[in-house]
N, C-alpha and C positions, 0 to 999 in steps of 0.2 A: 667230570672234567672240572677244571677251574677256569673261571672267567675273570676278567679285570674290568672295572669301571673307572674311567677317568673323568675328572670334573672339568667343567668349562673353565676357561682361563680366568684366574683371579676370583673364582667362586669356590668356596669350600664345598667339598662333597658331603652331602647330608647322609650320614650313617646313623641309624637309630641309636639312641642312648641305651637301649636294651642291652643287657649284659651278654646274652648268648648269640643272637643273630639279628639280622635286619628284617627278615620276613620269612614266612613259611617256605621251606625248601631251599632258601639261600643261607648257607652257613658262612659267616664272615671268618676268613682265615687270617688276613692281615690288612692293616690300614696304614698307608704311608702318607703323612701330611707334608705339604710343601712349606708349611709355616717354618720360618727360620732356616730353610735349607737353600735359599737362593740369595744372591746379592741384592742390595737395596735397589739398584737400578735395573734389575732383571724385569722385563715387561710381562713375561708369561709365567704364571705359576699354576700348577694343577696338583690335585690330590689323586691318589690311586687306591682303590680297595679291591681285594681279591676275594672271590666267593666260590665255594664248592657247590656244584649243582649235580643232581642226578638226572636221569632221563625224564622222569616224571616232573621234577621241579623245573626242568628246562621248558616243558610245555606250559606250566603255570606262569613262568616268567614271560614267555611270549604272549600269553593271554593278558597279563597285566600291562605289558607294553602296548598291546592293541587297544585296551580300554583307555590308557593314557593318551594314545594318539587321537582317539575319537572324542576325548573329553573337551568340553567347551567352557570358557570362562563364564558363559551365561548361566551355567549350571551351578556356579559358586554362590554362596551367601555367607553371611557373617558366622553362622554356626559351623560351616564347613572348615573354618580356620582352625578348629579344634578337633577335626576328624580326619587328619591327613592320612592315617593308616587304616581307615575303615572303608570297606566296600559297601555299596548300597545305592539305592535310588537317591539322586540329588546330592550325592556326596563325592568328594574327590576320590580318584582311583587309589588303590593301595600303592604305597611307595611313591606317592606323588612328589614329595620333596626330593627323594633320591633321583628320580628321573629328571626333575627340573634342573638339578645341579649337575647332572652327568652330561658329558659331551659324546662319549662313545662306550660301547660294550664290545669286548673282543676276547679271544682266547688269551689266557695268561702266558707270558713269556718267562724265561728263566729270571730275568731281572725283576719281575714283579714279585718273586718269592724272596728276593734278597733284602734282608732287614739290617744288614751290617752297613758300615760306611761304604760309600760308592768306590772309594779308592782301593778297597780290598777285593772288589769283584774280580774273579779270575779273567785274565785277558789273553792268556796264551792258549794255543791249540792243544797242547799236550795234557797229560793227566795232572790233576791237582787234588789237594785234600779239601773236602767240604765238610762243614758241620750241618747235618741234615736233621730237621725237626719233622716228625711224622705223627699222624693221628693213630692212637692205639688200636682203634677198631679196624684199621687198614694195614696192620703190620704184616699179615700174610700176603696181601697183594704187593706190598713193598718188597718183601723178600723174593717173591716169585719173579717180579719184574727185574730185580737186581740180578738174579740168577740167569734170567733169559738174556740180558745184555752183558753178562759176564763182568759185572761191576763188583769191585771188592769192597766189602763192608768191614771196617776195621774195629776191633775191640768190642766191648760190651756197651749196650745202650743204658742210658740213665732215664728212668721212667717217672713221669709226673702224672697228675690226675687224668689228663686227656691226651697227652703227647709224650713222645720219647725222643731223645736226642742221641745221635751217634755220629761218628766220622765215616765218610765214604770217599774213596779215591776213584776219580772218574774224569773224563774229558768234559768240557762244557756241552758238547754234542750228545754224549751218552747221558749226562745228567738231565738234559732237556727231555730225552725220551723216557727216562726213568720217572720224571715228574709227570709227564703226559699220560703214560700208560698206567701207572700205579694208582693215581688219584689220592695218594697218601700224604704227600709232602705239604706242609703248611708254611714253612719258611726255611731259608738257607742263610748260613753265615760262614765266616772264615774260621778255619780250624785254629786251635790254640793249645798251648801246653805251659807248664810251669817254668819259670825262669828266676834265678837268683840274681840279686843286685849286689855285687861284691865290693867291699872296701878292703883293698890290699895295703896294709901298712906294716912295715918291718918292726919286729919287736925282739929285742936282744937281751931281755932281762935274764939274770942268772937262773939256771934250772933249780937251784937250791931254794928259790922263793916258792916255786910250785911244790917242792917237797915239804917245805915248812908248813905251807897251807894245808897240804894233804894230810899231814900228821895231826892236824887239829880237827879234821872232819869226823863227825859222828853221824853215820848214815841214818836215814829215816827208818822207822819201824816197818816191819812187814805189813803190807796192806795199806801203806800210806798212799795218798793221791799221787798220780803220775802226770808229768807233762810229756805229751807225745810230740816229738820234734818231727814235723812233716817237712823234709828238707832234702839235702844232698847226702844224708847219712851222718853218723856220729862215730868217732873213734872211741870205743869203750876202753881202749888201753890207756887213755890219758889218766895219769895218777890221781887227778882230782875227780874223775868221773867214774872210775872203775867200780867203786862200791855202790853207786847209784844206778848203774846201767849194765846188767848182765848181758853177755853176748846173745843169750837166748831171746832177749827183748829187742833185738835189732832185725828189721825186716826191709824188704824191697817190694814194690808193687809189680815189678817185672822180673821174671826168672833170668833174664839176660843181664840184669844189673847186679853189681855187688852190693852187699849191705853196708860196706864201709864207706867212709866219707870221701867221695870222689872229687870234691872241690874245696873243702875246708869250711864252707859256710855253716853246715849243720852242727859241727862240733862247737863252733863259736856260740851258736844259739843255745846249745845245751848248757854251756857254762853260765850264760846270763840267766837262763831260766832257773838254774839250780842255786846260784850264789848271788845273782845281781852283779854289781860292779866289783870285781876282785880287788881293784885298786883302792877300795874303801876299807879293806880288811887288813889289819896289821899282822904281817906274818910272824912278827916277834912277840905278839901279845900272848897272854896266858889263857884267854877265854877260848873254849872250844867252839867249833862251828857246828852247831846242832841243826841238822837238816830235818825238815818236816815233810819233804816231798822226794820223789825219785823220778826216773826217766824211762821213756821208751823212744825208739827211733824208727822211722819209716822213710825210705828213699822214695820221693815222689817226682824228682826232677832227673831227667836222663843225663847220664855222664856224656862227656865229649865223644862223639861218634856213635852214641847209642840211639836207638829208635825212640822218638818221643811218644809218650802216651798222652791222649787227650786229658786235659786238666780235670774235667768233670769226672772222668773214669778213674783217674789216679787217686783222687781224694776218697772216692767210695771204696776202692780196694784197700786203701790204707786203713780206713776205719774198721773194715771187716777183719784185717790181719790182726790188729791189736785186741779186738774184742772177743777173741777166742778165750780170753781169761777175764774174769770179773774184777773191776777196780774202778775207783773214782778217777776220772781223767779230765785233763784240759788239753785241747789240741792247739799246738802252736804252729801257725802257718805264716812264715816270714817269706814265702814265695809269692810271686804275682803272675798273672796271665796277661802280659802286656799287649797281646794282639786283640784282646777283648775290649769292649767299650769302656771308656774312662769318663763317661758323661752321667753316670748314675743309673743307667738302664740295667736291669738284671741281665746277666749273661748265663750261659749254660753252667759255668762253674759256680757262680754266686748262687744260682737257683739250686744246684746240687748240694751246696753247702747248707743252704736254708733247709732243704729237705732232710739232710742228715742231722742237723741241729734239732729240728722238730721231732724227729724219730717217729714215735707212735703217739705223740702228744702226752705221754705219761711220764717218761723219764728222758729228758732231752740230753743234748750234748753241747758243751761250751767250746766254741772256736774263738781263738784270738788271732786276728788277721791283720797283716801290715797294709797300710794304705799306699805303699810304694814311694819311690824316690824319683826326683827329677833326674833325667839322664845326664851323666857327666863322665868324662874320661880325661886322660892326659892330653889328648888331641883337642877335645871339646870340653874345657873345664866349665864348672858352674859359674854363671855370670852373676855378679853382685847386683846388677839391675833387677834380676828376677826376684830378689829378696825384698825390694822396696814395697811390693804389694803382696808379699808372703806367698809367692808361687801361685798367683791367681790363675795363670794360664795353664797350669798343670793339674789335671783332674785326678782324683783318687783312682787307683788302678783296681781292676778286677782281681779277686772276688771280694774286695773289702766293702762293696756296696750291699753285700748280703745283710738282710734285715736282722736275722737271728744272731749274727756274729758280734763280738766285741771288736770293733775296728780301731786300730791303734796308729796314731801319728807320732811324730817325734818332736820334742822340745829339748832345750839344753840349759843346764845350770853350770856349765863349764865355761870358764873364762880365763884360764891360766896362760902365762907366757907374755912375751913382749910384743909379738906381732899383732897387728890389729885383727880382730875377729869379725866375722860376718854377722853373727847373731848376738844381740845383747843377752846377758844372763837372764834366764826366765822366759825367753821368747822362742819362737819356732826354730827347730833345727833347720839349717839352710836348705836341705833338699826335700823336706817333707811335703808331700802333695796335699792339696786341699780340694774342697768342693765348692769353691766360690763361683765357678762358672756353671755349675749344674742348674738345670731348670727347676722352677719352684715346686713342681709336683713330685719330685723324687726326694727321698729322705737324705738329709745331709750327713756327711761323715767327715772326720773321724768322730768316735765317741769320746775318746780320751787321748792324751799324749803322755809319753814318758821319755826318759833320757835317750838322746840319739847322737850326742856329740856336736862339735862345732867345726867350722872351717876358718882358715886363715886367709886374709886378703893378700893378693899379689900386688907388687909394686905397680902403680898406675891406676889401681882402683877399678879395674874392669873384670878381672877373673879372680878365682879363689881356688884353694886346694884343701884337702883334708888336713886337719891339725892333729898329729899323732898324740900330743900330750893332752888333747881335749876329746879323747874317745873313751870307750869302755874297755877295761881289761877283762879278758875272758880266757877260755881254754882253746887249745889249738889241736888240729889233727896231726901236727908234726911231732907229737910226743913219741918217744921220750926225748928226742934231741932238742925240741923247743916247745915245751908244753903250754906256753902262754901266748896269747895273741891279742890284737886290738880289734874292736868292731864298733859299729855305730849305725846311724840313720834309723829308718823305721824298722829294720830287722831287729836291732838290739832293743828298741822300744817294745816291740811285740813280744819278744822272748821274756822281757821283764814283766810285762802284763800277764803273760801266761803263768809265770812263776808266782806272781802275786795272787792270781785266782786259785792256784793249787794250794797256797797257804791258807786261803779262806776256807777251802774245802777241808783242809786238815783240821782246822780249829772248830769248824762248824759242819761236821760231816752230814748232818741231816738236811742242810740247805739244798734247795733245788738249783740246777744250773741257771735258771732264770733269775733266781735271787742273787746268786753270786755275781752275775753280770750287772744286775741292778745296783747292788751294793758298791761295786767298784766305781761305777759312774756317779752314784749318789755321794760318795766320799770325795769326789774330785773337786778341785778348786782352781780358779784362774790365778796365775801369778800376777804381781804388780805390773810386770812388763806387758802381759797380755791385756790387762785392764787399761793400761796406758794407750795401747793401740786402739782400743774402742773409743777412748776419749779423743784421740787424734782423728779418727774417722768421723766422729760427730762434728768436730771443729772444722774439718775440711769440707764438709757437706758432700763428700764423695759417695755416700750411701744414705739411703733413707731409713735403714734399719741396721744400726751398729751392733745390736745384740746378735742378729742373724749372722753378720760378718764374723763376729767373734766365734760363734759355733762352727762356722764353715772352715775356720782356720785351726782352731784348737780343740774342737769338741767342748766338753765340759771341764777341761783342764787336766791337772795332774792329781792322781789319787793321793789323798792324805791318809797315810797308814794308821795314824792314831785314831782318826774318825772311822776308818774302815773296820778296825778290829774291836773297838770298844767305845762305849759312850763315856762322856765326862759329866761333871756336875752341871756345866752350862750348855752342853751340846749332847742331846739325847736322841737316839734313833729307835724307832719302832718298826717292826717287820711283820707283815701280814702275808701269809701264803694261803691262797684260797682258790676256788674254781667256781665257774658258773656255766650254765647251758645257754649259749647266746641265741639259738634259734629253735623253732618248732614248726610243725606243719599246721597251717591254718585252714580256713575255709577255701574251697576251690583248689586245693593242693598247692597253695601259695605258701612259701616259707616266710614266717614273720619272726620278729624279735621275741624272746621269751623272758629272760631274767636280767635284772640288774641287782647289784649289791650296795648296801649302805652301811658304812662302818662308823662306829662311835668309839674311837680309840681313847685310852686313858689320857687325860689332858691336865697339865698343871694350871688349872684355871685360877686358883687363888694367887699363885705366885705371879702369873701374868697380869692380873688385875692390880696387884701391888706395884708392879713395875710401871704401870700407867702409860705415860707417853714415851717411854724408852723404846727405841727402835729394836725390834727383834726380827728373827728370820725363821721361816718355815720352808722346808724343801720337800717336794713330793716326787716320787719316782714310781712309774708303772712299767713293769718288765714282764713280757710274755713272749712265747715263740709261736710262729705261724707256719702253716703248711702252704708252700708256694704253688702258684699256677703261672709259670713264666710266659705261657702263650697269651695271657691276658694283655701283655705289653704290645705284642704284635697287633692286637685288635684295638690298640689305643685305649685300653681300660686299665690304667695304672691303679685305680682304686680296687680292682679285682685281682691283683697279684696275690694279696693276702687272703688266706682262708677266712679270716675274721679279723675284726679290729675292735679295740676297746678304747674307752676314753674315761677320764676321771674329772671330778668336779668337787670343790670344797665348799662347805656351808659358809655362807656369807655373814658379815656382821649384821646383827639384828634379826636374823632368820631363826625360826624353830627347825627342829629336825624334820618335821612333817612338811613344812614349806620348802625346805631345801630339796627334799626328795621330789615333791610335786613339780617344782620349777624345772629340775633336770629331767623329770619324767615326761614333760610336755613337749620335748623336742621331737621332731619327725624322725622317721626310721633312718634316713640318710643325712640328717642334719648333723654337721660336724662341729658346730660352734655353740658355745654356751650363750644363753639369752641374757641381755642386760650387761651393764658395766660391772667389772670386778677389778678395781685398781689394786696396784701393788705387785703384780706379777711381772718379772723382768722381761719375759718374752711376750707379754701381752696376751697370753693364752693362745698364741698362734700355733704352738707345737703340741697341743693336747691330743691330736689324732695323727700326728706325723710318725709313721713307722710303728714299731712295737717296743720301743724303749723311749718312754715319754717322761720328760722331767721339766719341772719349773720351780722357780724360787719366788716366794712372796716375802716382801719386806714392808713393815709398817709398825705402828704403835702397839705395844704389848696388850693394851686393854681390848683392842680390836681382835687380836689373835685369840684371846681368851674366849671369844664368842664364836669360834670357827671349828668347833669340835664335831665334825661330821664330814665323811668323804664318800662320794658315790663312784661306783665303777659300772659302766654300762657298755653294751655292744653296739657296733655299727656294722652294716652289711658288708660281707666279703663274698668270695666265690662259693663258699659253702651254701650260701642262701640261693645261689643260681643253679648249680649243678645238682638237681634233686636226686638224680639216679645214683649218685655216689653215696647217698645216705649219710653224708658227713654232718648234715644239720642236726642229727640226733646226738652228736658228741658234746661232752663238756670240755671246757678249756681251763687250763691252769693260768694263774697270774700271781705276781708278787707285787705287793704295794708297800713301799718304803717311805716313811714319813719321819722327818727329824725337825726338832725345834732347837734353835740356838739363841741364847741370850748373852748379854755382856758378862764377862767374868766378874765375880764379886761374891756377894753373900747369898745369892739365889741358887739353891740346889734343886733344879727341876728334875734331875734324874731320880732323886729320892721320892719326889712327889709322884712322878709317873709310875715308879715301881710299886709304890704303896697303893695306887689307885686300882679300881676293878679292872679285870681283863677286858679286851676289846669286845664290843657288842656288834654282831653282824645281823643285818636285816635283809631279806630277800624281797624283791618287788618285780612286777612286770614293767618293762620300760615304756610301754605305750598303752597302759591300761590303769585301772584303779589300783592304788598301792595296797598290798597286803603284806603283813610281816609275819 
């Protein structure tokens, strides 16, 4: 059965910091903290933790409670303060802190399993759709109980390391019995599916424009990378798309849905992914349109009147459909699951996406995902007041919180027309969501921003509307009658990012997906308008960390295609693709850290010393994929969502290679911060372990950078180190380390110096032992 423990009023419930459970026989299923969930003036606050117990562990629990009841403070002494969880003569009983902080122990109710927002908990008597998370070892018991109560299980389950998630249709009464009898359920959430956010704008350009553009198209070669449009379908009959999308590459995740575009959104995304903004191409020009990529399409969103498919199931089926054939692919997901959390917590869909991107850890998948848009319509237009703080109150939508994804927001460089516009040129597109209100322990999104168009202000300065002349020109499902259409917002930005990623794959086909993602972020830059916002935030005193606010709004900015595809004389990029084994089995069957890497890349030392006090820039990016354990979040262990974590550190001015390795090597197994000061990093090194796409920029005098030729990469504990029976601790992990140096334009050619230098040197060391190379 499952029991629930509630804390005393205004006392945090003490749940052990151990990763797997609180005590022998008590398996922690979920922990619900009251912190931040009650109004300021609410007098009573309590935490709740749910534990699975067996018949034998129930007896052990009763015995522990009896010892606690008979314990006297006279038995305590100073040494006992450090022995709260050890049994023995003259020591506090096991779980002393847990019992001290608890007010009651009772059978768990349906609400104790609910980890979604309270507003979404089913309140009607009739049947409703639930998202049910179960333990893998109790799958048989769950299915037998569901069959006994005649409860309908919908679709296929998505399986993670210890849990599975599926949708179930049942009344609250039946669900209560299913939970009680099966002993399999660990948490319940509201069901969700994909939804498109449409921008409907009339476009009446002459059909001859599309014909003129189509006549210039030179399709990509056979075997070119493909952008997979996960959307409402694509019309392959559009004259601009037909040569890049054979009908045989159009799919649907449900046999009941057509493979054609049922809403118009997918065809728009296909055009942006393939061409970018068609409005920037001269239909009368003589230059051909040479394509480097092609397309695939999978319908993942139900048509009007169709039966929705759970979003986590739809995305898995879509991947399986296209991967019947081998090809380099980028997946474009401009759909969101708006019923899932928008506070940064992993959802079933974001976790499924992370699992698909990780694949088997050897050859991952790259997903470009939209962060979503602020809701608006003709009846409820976008309010200009929301733009003053750049949509602070509107959190990034699921599944863009996925760690392995390239999450894309929208900005705009469009400012045409006489009507006043909402967004200044170079700033956030009006409805693009942000992570400004996400709590500190979740990874901030978006990663980058791309063109999403602009809005016009209505008279009166309260409301706004889409500006047709300030959107992106693309392809339409209405072909052949009206083959062109307008689009925008984060959908258009995501399609553009997917198209850009596919071009990187086309030009560098051996690059890993982790590298492609890292390169796009590494090449990104903030516009002057974005940097001005950071200055204003600093001047206003409205935030103590203006750099974090910048990242929460714009990510790392807009990709610079020149820097993405090639180095220049004054801005040179070095790419290292490598792997290490983060863990091994130590004494007592405990998993410990195993390897770290130390790289000595070719460095333009002489040129940098010659520049002396001139300010230069070094940018470092570490990109890798992780295997998710979404149930870790229910246990309040955000640090154990990732299978493993990595961090990087750069040799400091005045250090030798040996000293740099030794300093970094002396950190504890779970220490996430570098020791000592290291000035010059714009984020202050706060983000060196946040997520699995880690980037920072160092700025300082050139002579100091000349002395920083050494970069360490080391592991931090994740769930692989906790769940020993999975055997994952034996795996190696891949990572991509990207480093660039930028100096002022002039007579210094650092590219030539780096190219002429010796190749990168790699040293292997134990992260918590004597260094060996």
